[in-house]
N, CA, C and O atoms as a MOPAC input file, in Angstrom:
PM7 MOZYME 1SCF
protein

 N     93.01900 1   115.44100 1    86.71500 1
 C     91.78000 1   114.69700 1    86.85200 1
 C     92.06000 1   113.23800 1    87.24800 1
 O     91.39300 1   112.68200 1    88.12000 1
 N     93.04000 1   112.64300 1    86.60200 1
 C     93.36900 1   111.25000 1    86.91400 1
 C     93.85700 1   111.12300 1    88.34600 1
 O     93.50500 1   110.17700 1    89.05000 1
 N     94.67500 1   112.08600 1    88.77600 1
 C     95.18700 1   112.04400 1    90.14700 1
 C     94.05200 1   112.17300 1    91.14900 1
 O     94.04300 1   111.49100 1    92.17400 1
 N     93.09400 1   113.04500 1    90.85700 1
 C     91.95600 1   113.21500 1    91.75900 1
 C     91.13000 1   111.93300 1    91.83100 1
 O     90.61500 1   111.58100 1    92.89200 1
 N     91.00800 1   111.24300 1    90.70900 1
 C     90.25900 1   109.97900 1    90.67500 1
 C     90.90500 1   108.94000 1    91.56800 1
 O     90.21900 1   108.27700 1    92.34600 1
 N     92.22700 1   108.78900 1    91.46600 1
 C     92.87700 1   107.75900 1    92.27600 1
 C     92.84200 1   108.12200 1    93.75500 1
 O     92.75500 1   107.23500 1    94.60500 1
 N     92.90700 1   109.40300 1    94.07300 1
 C     92.77100 1   109.80000 1    95.48100 1
 C     91.36800 1   109.47900 1    95.99700 1
 O     91.20900 1   109.04100 1    97.13600 1
 N     90.36100 1   109.69400 1    95.16300 1
 C     88.98900 1   109.35000 1    95.57400 1
 C     88.84500 1   107.84400 1    95.76900 1
 O     88.11500 1   107.40700 1    96.65800 1
 N     89.52900 1   107.04600 1    94.95300 1
 C     89.48400 1   105.58700 1    95.12500 1
 C     90.00400 1   105.21600 1    96.50400 1
 O     89.39800 1   104.40000 1    97.19700 1
 N     91.11900 1   105.80700 1    96.90500 1
 C     91.68400 1   105.50400 1    98.22500 1
 C     90.68400 1   105.83900 1    99.32700 1
 O     90.55000 1   105.09100 1   100.29400 1
 N     89.98900 1   106.95500 1    99.18300 1
 C     88.99000 1   107.33500 1   100.19100 1
 C     87.80800 1   106.36900 1   100.19500 1
 O     87.27300 1   106.04400 1   101.25500 1
 N     87.40100 1   105.91200 1    99.01300 1
 C     86.28500 1   104.94700 1    98.92100 1
 C     86.66200 1   103.64400 1    99.62300 1
 O     85.82800 1   103.04500 1   100.30300 1
 N     87.90100 1   103.20200 1    99.46700 1
 C     88.32200 1   101.91900 1   100.03100 1
 C     88.57700 1   101.97700 1   101.53500 1
 O     88.52500 1   100.94800 1   102.21000 1
 N     88.85100 1   103.16000 1   102.06400 1
 C     89.13900 1   103.28900 1   103.49400 1
 C     87.97000 1   102.76300 1   104.31500 1
 O     86.82000 1   103.14300 1   104.09500 1
 N     88.27600 1   101.89400 1   105.25400 1
 C     87.25000 1   101.32600 1   106.12200 1
 C     86.63700 1   100.03100 1   105.62200 1
 O     85.74500 1    99.47700 1   106.26500 1
 N     87.10900 1    99.53900 1   104.47500 1
 C     86.56300 1    98.30400 1   103.89500 1
 C     87.65000 1    97.24400 1   103.78000 1
 O     87.74200 1    96.54400 1   102.77100 1
 N     88.46400 1    97.13200 1   104.80900 1
 C     89.60400 1    96.21500 1   104.76900 1
 C     89.18600 1    94.74400 1   104.75000 1
 O     89.91800 1    93.91100 1   104.21800 1
 N     88.04900 1    94.41400 1   105.30800 1
 C     87.60600 1    93.02200 1   105.38500 1
 C     87.19900 1    92.44700 1   104.04700 1
 O     87.92400 1    91.63700 1   103.47000 1
 N     86.05500 1    92.85400 1   103.55200 1
 C     85.51500 1    92.30500 1   102.30400 1
 C     85.86400 1    93.12700 1   101.07800 1
 O     85.61800 1    92.68300 1    99.95700 1
 N     86.42800 1    94.31000 1   101.25900 1
 C     86.76200 1    95.15900 1   100.12900 1
 C     85.52500 1    95.76000 1    99.48800 1
 O     84.42500 1    95.68200 1   100.03400 1
 N     85.71700 1    96.35800 1    98.32900 1
 C     84.63900 1    97.03500 1    97.59300 1
 C     84.66900 1    96.54000 1    96.15400 1
 O     85.73700 1    96.39900 1    95.55700 1
 N     83.49800 1    96.28200 1    95.60800 1
 C     83.38900 1    95.82500 1    94.22000 1
 C     83.85300 1    96.92000 1    93.26800 1
 O     83.63800 1    98.10700 1    93.51300 1
 N     84.48400 1    96.50900 1    92.19400 1
 C     84.97800 1    97.45600 1    91.19100 1
 C     83.85700 1    98.34000 1    90.65900 1
 O     84.06000 1    99.53900 1    90.47000 1
 N     82.69400 1    97.77700 1    90.41900 1
 C     81.57500 1    98.56300 1    89.89200 1
 C     81.13000 1    99.62300 1    90.89600 1
 O     80.76100 1   100.73000 1    90.50400 1
 N     81.16200 1    99.29300 1    92.18300 1
 C     80.79600 1   100.27100 1    93.21400 1
 C     81.84100 1   101.38500 1    93.29400 1
 O     81.50400 1   102.54900 1    93.51100 1
 N     83.10400 1   101.01900 1    93.11600 1
 C     84.17000 1   102.02800 1    93.10600 1
 C     83.95900 1   102.96300 1    91.92500 1
 O     84.03700 1   104.18200 1    92.07600 1
 N     83.69100 1   102.39900 1    90.74800 1
 C     83.47300 1   103.20800 1    89.54600 1
 C     82.32500 1   104.19200 1    89.75500 1
 O     82.43800 1   105.36600 1    89.40200 1
 N     81.23200 1   103.71700 1    90.32200 1
 C     80.09200 1   104.60300 1    90.58400 1
 C     80.47400 1   105.71100 1    91.56300 1
 O     80.12100 1   106.87400 1    91.36700 1
 N     81.19700 1   105.33900 1    92.61500 1
 C     81.55900 1   106.30800 1    93.65400 1
 C     82.47500 1   107.41000 1    93.12100 1
 O     82.39500 1   108.55500 1    93.56600 1
 N     83.33700 1   107.06700 1    92.17700 1
 C     84.25900 1   108.07100 1    91.64200 1
 C     83.74200 1   108.67600 1    90.33800 1
 O     84.41900 1   109.48700 1    89.70600 1
 N     82.52900 1   108.27100 1    89.94300 1
 C     81.88200 1   108.78000 1    88.72700 1
 C     82.76000 1   108.56500 1    87.49100 1
 O     83.04700 1   109.49100 1    86.73300 1
 N     83.17200 1   107.31600 1    87.32000 1
 C     84.00500 1   106.94200 1    86.17800 1
 C     83.48100 1   105.63900 1    85.58800 1
 O     82.70000 1   104.92300 1    86.21400 1
 N     83.92600 1   105.35000 1    84.37600 1
 C     83.54500 1   104.08000 1    83.75700 1
 C     84.23900 1   102.93500 1    84.49400 1
 O     85.24300 1   103.13100 1    85.17900 1
 N     83.68100 1   101.74400 1    84.33800 1
 C     84.25500 1   100.56000 1    84.97100 1
 C     85.68000 1   100.31400 1    84.46000 1
 O     86.56400 1    99.94800 1    85.23500 1
 N     85.89900 1   100.51500 1    83.16700 1
 C     87.23500 1   100.28100 1    82.60800 1
 C     88.23800 1   101.31000 1    83.11700 1
 O     89.39300 1   100.96800 1    83.37100 1
 N     87.82200 1   102.55100 1    83.26800 1
 C     88.72800 1   103.57600 1    83.80100 1
 C     89.05700 1   103.26500 1    85.26000 1
 O     90.20700 1   103.39100 1    85.68000 1
 N     88.04800 1   102.86100 1    86.03000 1
 C     88.28600 1   102.49000 1    87.43200 1
 C     89.25300 1   101.30900 1    87.50100 1
 O     90.14400 1   101.28600 1    88.35000 1
 N     89.08100 1   100.33200 1    86.61300 1
 C     89.98300 1    99.17600 1    86.60700 1
 C     91.41900 1    99.59900 1    86.31900 1
 O     92.34700 1    99.13500 1    86.98200 1
 N     91.60800 1   100.47600 1    85.33600 1
 C     92.96500 1   100.94200 1    85.01600 1
 C     93.58400 1   101.66900 1    86.20800 1
 O     94.75800 1   101.47000 1    86.52200 1
 N     92.79700 1   102.50300 1    86.86500 1
 C     93.29300 1   103.21100 1    88.05300 1
 C     93.64200 1   102.22200 1    89.16300 1
 O     94.68600 1   102.34500 1    89.80500 1
 N     92.77200 1   101.24800 1    89.38600 1
 C     93.02200 1   100.24100 1    90.41900 1
 C     94.26500 1    99.41900 1    90.10600 1
 O     95.05500 1    99.11800 1    91.00100 1
 N     94.43800 1    99.05700 1    88.84600 1
 C     95.61100 1    98.29800 1    88.43700 1
 C     96.90000 1    99.08800 1    88.70800 1
 O     97.88400 1    98.53000 1    89.19400 1
 N     96.88500 1   100.36800 1    88.39500 1
 C     98.05400 1   101.21500 1    88.65800 1
 C     98.31100 1   101.35500 1    90.15200 1
 O     99.45900 1   101.29700 1    90.59200 1
 N     97.25900 1   101.53700 1    90.92700 1
 C     97.40600 1   101.62700 1    92.38000 1
 C     97.93300 1   100.30900 1    92.95700 1
 O     98.74400 1   100.31300 1    93.88300 1
 N     97.47400 1    99.19500 1    92.41200 1
 C     97.93200 1    97.88600 1    92.88700 1
 C     99.41000 1    97.68900 1    92.58400 1
 O    100.14900 1    97.14600 1    93.40500 1
 N     99.83400 1    98.12200 1    91.42500 1
 C    101.23900 1    97.98700 1    91.04900 1
 C    102.14700 1    98.74900 1    92.01100 1
 O    103.28700 1    98.35000 1    92.24900 1
 N    101.63100 1    99.85100 1    92.56300 1
 C    102.40800 1   100.66300 1    93.50600 1
 C    102.19200 1   100.23800 1    94.96400 1
 O    102.79100 1   100.81900 1    95.86900 1
 N    101.33700 1    99.22500 1    95.19800 1
 C    101.11700 1    98.72100 1    96.54700 1
 C    100.06300 1    99.46600 1    97.34800 1
 O     99.92900 1    99.24700 1    98.55200 1
 N     99.31000 1   100.35000 1    96.68700 1
 C     98.29800 1   101.12500 1    97.40100 1
 C     96.97700 1   100.37400 1    97.56600 1
 O     96.23500 1   100.62800 1    98.51500 1
 N     96.68400 1    99.46100 1    96.65600 1
 C     95.47000 1    98.64500 1    96.75900 1
 C     95.81700 1    97.21100 1    96.39700 1
 O     96.87100 1    96.93500 1    95.82400 1
 N     94.90700 1    96.30000 1    96.74500 1
 C     95.08100 1    94.90100 1    96.35800 1
 C     93.71900 1    94.29000 1    96.07200 1
 O     92.70500 1    94.67300 1    96.65500 1
 N     93.72800 1    93.32900 1    95.15800 1
 C     92.49800 1    92.63600 1    94.78700 1
 C     92.35600 1    91.39800 1    95.65900 1
 O     93.30400 1    90.63100 1    95.82200 1
 N     91.17800 1    91.21200 1    96.21200 1
 C     90.89800 1    90.06900 1    97.07800 1
 C     90.43300 1    88.86800 1    96.25100 1
 O     90.09100 1    89.00400 1    95.07700 1
 N     90.42400 1    87.70900 1    96.87300 1
 C     89.97300 1    86.48400 1    96.20900 1
 C     88.52100 1    86.58500 1    95.75100 1
 O     88.13000 1    85.94900 1    94.77200 1
 N     87.70800 1    87.39700 1    96.47000 1
 C     86.29600 1    87.54800 1    96.09600 1
 C     86.10300 1    88.52900 1    94.93700 1
 O     84.97100 1    88.78300 1    94.52500 1
 N     87.21000 1    89.08500 1    94.40300 1
 C     87.13000 1    90.01200 1    93.27700 1
 C     87.04600 1    91.47100 1    93.67800 1
 O     87.18800 1    92.35500 1    92.83300 1
 N     86.81900 1    91.73300 1    94.95200 1
 C     86.75000 1    93.10300 1    95.44100 1
 C     88.14500 1    93.66800 1    95.67400 1
 O     89.14200 1    92.94800 1    95.62600 1
 N     88.19200 1    94.94900 1    95.92400 1
 C     89.44900 1    95.65800 1    96.14100 1
 C     89.48300 1    96.25400 1    97.54100 1
 O     88.45100 1    96.64300 1    98.08800 1
 N     90.69400 1    96.32200 1    98.12200 1
 C     90.88000 1    96.96800 1    99.41900 1
 C     92.22300 1    97.69200 1    99.41600 1
 O     93.05200 1    97.49800 1    98.52600 1
 N     92.41500 1    98.52400 1   100.42600 1
 C     93.69400 1    99.20700 1   100.55600 1
 C     94.80000 1    98.18400 1   100.74000 1
 O     94.60500 1    97.16600 1   101.40500 1
 N     95.94400 1    98.44400 1   100.16300 1
 C     97.11000 1    97.58100 1   100.29500 1
 C     98.01700 1    98.07400 1   101.41200 1
 O     97.59900 1    98.90200 1   102.22200 1
 N     99.23800 1    97.58800 1   101.47300 1
 C    100.14000 1    97.93100 1   102.56900 1
 C    100.72900 1    99.34100 1   102.48900 1
 O    101.10700 1    99.89300 1   103.52200 1
 N    100.81800 1    99.93100 1   101.32400 1
 C    101.50500 1   101.21700 1   101.16800 1
 C    100.88600 1   102.34000 1   102.01000 1
 O    101.64300 1   103.07600 1   102.64300 1
 N     99.56500 1   102.51900 1   102.05600 1
 C     99.01700 1   103.59100 1   102.90100 1
 C     99.36200 1   103.41100 1   104.38200 1
 O     99.58200 1   104.39200 1   105.09200 1
 N     99.40800 1   102.16600 1   104.84200 1
 C     99.77500 1   101.89600 1   106.23900 1
 C    101.23900 1   102.25800 1   106.46000 1
 O    101.58600 1   102.84300 1   107.48600 1
 N    102.08800 1   101.91800 1   105.51500 1
 C    103.50900 1   102.26700 1   105.62600 1
 C    103.70000 1   103.77800 1   105.68800 1
 O    104.52400 1   104.27200 1   106.45700 1
 N    102.94600 1   104.50300 1   104.88500 1
 C    103.02200 1   105.96400 1   104.90200 1
 C    102.54700 1   106.50400 1   106.24800 1
 O    103.17400 1   107.39600 1   106.81900 1
 N    101.44400 1   105.96500 1   106.75200 1
 C    100.91900 1   106.41900 1   108.05100 1
 C    101.91900 1   106.15400 1   109.17200 1
 O    102.10800 1   107.00000 1   110.04600 1
 N    102.55300 1   104.99500 1   109.15200 1
 C    103.54500 1   104.67100 1   110.18500 1
 C    104.76600 1   105.58200 1   110.08800 1
 O    105.29700 1   106.01200 1   111.11200 1
 N    105.21700 1   105.88200 1   108.87400 1
 C    106.34200 1   106.79800 1   108.70000 1
 C    105.98200 1   108.19100 1   109.18800 1
 O    106.81400 1   108.87800 1   109.78000 1
 N    104.75400 1   108.60800 1   108.94300 1
 C    104.27700 1   109.90800 1   109.41600 1
 C    104.25100 1   109.94300 1   110.94200 1
 O    104.69100 1   110.91500 1   111.55600 1
 N    103.74400 1   108.89500 1   111.53800 1
 C    103.69000 1   108.79900 1   113.00200 1
 C    105.09800 1   108.83400 1   113.59700 1
 O    105.32700 1   109.49800 1   114.60800 1
 N    106.02700 1   108.13200 1   112.98300 1
 C    107.41600 1   108.13400 1   113.45000 1
 C    108.01400 1   109.53600 1   113.33700 1
 O    108.70600 1   109.99100 1   114.24800 1
 N    107.75600 1   110.20600 1   112.24800 1
 C    108.24600 1   111.56600 1   112.06300 1
 C    107.68800 1   112.52600 1   113.10000 1
 O    108.40800 1   113.38400 1   113.61100 1
 N    106.40200 1   112.38200 1   113.41100 1
 C    105.79400 1   113.23100 1   114.44600 1
 C    106.39300 1   112.94800 1   115.81700 1
 O    106.59600 1   113.87000 1   116.60700 1
 N    106.67400 1   111.68800 1   116.10300 1
 C    107.27500 1   111.33300 1   117.38900 1
 C    108.67400 1   111.94100 1   117.50500 1
 O    109.05400 1   112.42700 1   118.57000 1
 N    109.43400 1   111.91500 1   116.41700 1
 C    110.76300 1   112.53500 1   116.41600 1
 C    110.66100 1   114.03900 1   116.65900 1
 O    111.42200 1   114.61100 1   117.43800 1
 N    109.71300 1   114.65800 1   115.98200 1
 C    109.50600 1   116.09800 1   116.13900 1
 C    109.10500 1   116.43300 1   117.57000 1
 O    109.58900 1   117.41200 1   118.13800 1
 N    108.22300 1   115.62400 1   118.15600 1
 C    107.80100 1   115.83500 1   119.53800 1
 C    108.99400 1   115.71800 1   120.49100 1
 O    109.12700 1   116.50500 1   121.42900 1
 N    109.84900 1   114.74300 1   120.24700 1
 C    111.03400 1   114.55400 1   121.08700 1
 C    111.96100 1   115.76200 1   120.98200 1
 O    112.53900 1   116.19000 1   121.98200 1
 N    112.10400 1   116.30800 1   119.78600 1
 C    112.94300 1   117.48700 1   119.60500 1
 C    112.37500 1   118.69900 1   120.35400 1
 O    113.11700 1   119.45000 1   120.98900 1
 N    111.06600 1   118.87800 1   120.27400 1
 C    110.40800 1   119.99300 1   120.96800 1
 C    110.56600 1   119.82000 1   122.47300 1
 O    110.85400 1   120.78700 1   123.17900 1
 N    110.38200 1   118.60900 1   122.96800 1
 C    110.52200 1   118.35400 1   124.39900 1
 C    111.96500 1   118.60300 1   124.87100 1
 O    112.19100 1   119.08300 1   125.98100 1
 N    112.92500 1   118.27000 1   124.01400 1
 C    114.32200 1   118.52100 1   124.35400 1
 C    114.61000 1   120.02200 1   124.46200 1
 O    115.34800 1   120.46300 1   125.34300 1
 N    114.02700 1   120.77800 1   123.57300 1
 C    114.20100 1   122.23000 1   123.59500 1
 C    113.56200 1   122.83600 1   124.84000 1
 O    114.10800 1   123.76400 1   125.43700 1
 N    112.41000 1   122.31100 1   125.22500 1
 C    111.69900 1   122.84000 1   126.40100 1
 C    112.49900 1   122.51700 1   127.64500 1
 O    112.08900 1   122.86800 1   128.75100 1

C-alpha cells in the first residue's frame, strides 16, 4: 500500500515542474492524510525523487529524469545491437 501511494505521488507531480503541487492537494489526490503524504514526500525527497520548492509546493526531483535518461541510453544500445545484427 505504501509503495502504491508513493508511485501515485510521482504521477500526481508529473507535469507540474514549474510551480509544483501543494502538499494538501497531493494528499487529496492519493487519498491519504496530510501527515502520511508528508512522510511519503520526505522519503521520496531523501532519495532524490521529489523536491520541495521555496513556495512550499513539491515537484519531481532529478532522480526520475536520471532514470529516464538511463532507459533511453539502454534502448539506444539495444537498437545499435539489433542494427548490427541486421
